[in-house]
BARO-862093 format. One record per residue (C-alpha): residue in one letter; chain; x, y, z. Coordinates in steps of 0.1 Angstrom, whole numbers, padded with zeros to 4 digits. Example, Ala and Ser with C-alpha at 12.3 -4.5 7.8 and 13.67 -1.06 7.14 Angstrom:
BEGIN
+---+---+-------+-------+-------+
! r ! c !     x !     y !     z !
+---+---+-------+-------+-------+
! A ! A !  0123 ! -0045 !  0078 !
! S ! A !  0137 ! -0011 !  0071 !
+---+---+-------+-------+-------+
***
This chain:
BEGIN
+---+---+-------+-------+-------+
! r ! c !     x !     y !     z !
+---+---+-------+-------+-------+
! M ! A ! -0011 !  0100 ! -0131 !
! N ! A ! -0037 !  0120 ! -0113 !
! P ! A ! -0039 !  0119 ! -0075 !
! Q ! A ! -0071 !  0098 ! -0075 !
! Q ! A ! -0055 !  0071 ! -0097 !
! L ! A ! -0025 !  0073 ! -0074 !
! L ! A ! -0046 !  0066 ! -0044 !
! I ! A ! -0063 !  0037 ! -0060 !
! E ! A ! -0031 !  0022 ! -0070 !
! A ! A ! -0016 !  0026 ! -0036 !
! F ! A ! -0047 !  0012 ! -0018 !
! V ! A ! -0048 ! -0019 ! -0041 !
! E ! A ! -0010 ! -0026 ! -0036 !
! E ! A ! -0016 ! -0024 !  0002 !
! C ! A ! -0045 ! -0048 !  0000 !
! L ! A ! -0025 ! -0072 ! -0020 !
! V ! A !  0005 ! -0071 !  0003 !
! E ! A ! -0018 ! -0078 !  0034 !
! M ! A ! -0035 ! -0106 !  0016 !
! K ! A ! -0001 ! -0122 !  0008 !
! K ! A !  0008 ! -0120 !  0045 !
! Q ! A ! -0022 ! -0143 !  0052 !
! K ! A ! -0012 ! -0171 !  0029 !
! H ! A ! -0008 ! -0205 !  0045 !
! P ! A !  0023 ! -0223 !  0041 !
! D ! A !  0006 ! -0254 !  0026 !
! P ! A !  0001 ! -0246 ! -0011 !
! T ! A ! -0029 ! -0269 ! -0013 !
! D ! A ! -0048 ! -0253 !  0015 !
! L ! A ! -0083 ! -0242 !  0005 !
! F ! A ! -0077 ! -0208 !  0022 !
! N ! A ! -0050 ! -0200 ! -0004 !
! F ! A ! -0075 ! -0207 ! -0032 !
! G ! A ! -0098 ! -0182 ! -0017 !
! L ! A ! -0070 ! -0156 ! -0013 !
! G ! A ! -0063 ! -0161 ! -0051 !
! S ! A ! -0098 ! -0153 ! -0059 !
! A ! A ! -0098 ! -0122 ! -0037 !
! D ! A ! -0065 ! -0111 ! -0053 !
! A ! A ! -0082 ! -0113 ! -0088 !
! A ! A ! -0113 ! -0095 ! -0075 !
! V ! A ! -0093 ! -0067 ! -0062 !
! R ! A ! -0074 ! -0063 ! -0093 !
! R ! A ! -0106 ! -0063 ! -0114 !
! I ! A ! -0121 ! -0036 ! -0092 !
! K ! A ! -0090 ! -0015 ! -0095 !
! T ! A ! -0091 ! -0017 ! -0133 !
! K ! A ! -0129 ! -0008 ! -0130 !
! Y ! A ! -0123 !  0023 ! -0110 !
! I ! A ! -0093 !  0033 ! -0131 !
! E ! A ! -0115 !  0032 ! -0162 !
! K ! A ! -0142 !  0051 ! -0146 !
! L ! A ! -0116 !  0078 ! -0138 !
! K ! A ! -0103 !  0079 ! -0173 !
! K ! A ! -0138 !  0082 ! -0186 !
! Q ! A ! -0148 !  0109 ! -0162 !
! N ! A ! -0115 !  0130 ! -0170 !
! E ! A ! -0123 !  0125 ! -0207 !
! E ! A ! -0158 !  0139 ! -0201 !
! N ! A ! -0145 !  0167 ! -0180 !
! A ! A ! -0119 !  0176 ! -0207 !
! D ! A ! -0147 !  0175 ! -0235 !
! N ! A ! -0169 !  0199 ! -0212 !
! K ! A ! -0142 !  0225 ! -0207 !
! I ! A ! -0147 !  0258 ! -0225 !
! F ! A ! -0114 !  0271 ! -0240 !
+---+---+-------+-------+-------+
***
């Protein structure tokens, strides 16, 4: 895992931990539904950026002169 990916992974995990701390005790609370949507959005963005990094790394590898 490269340093950029490690940073993205760590940042996302910290965001998810903080979001879980905000969860209300009542499971039917509308705020919790919003947190669920935010959780999913953070995970989608993480995947998007990880894929961009992979693509960038592949392009960089292809452009190297051996």
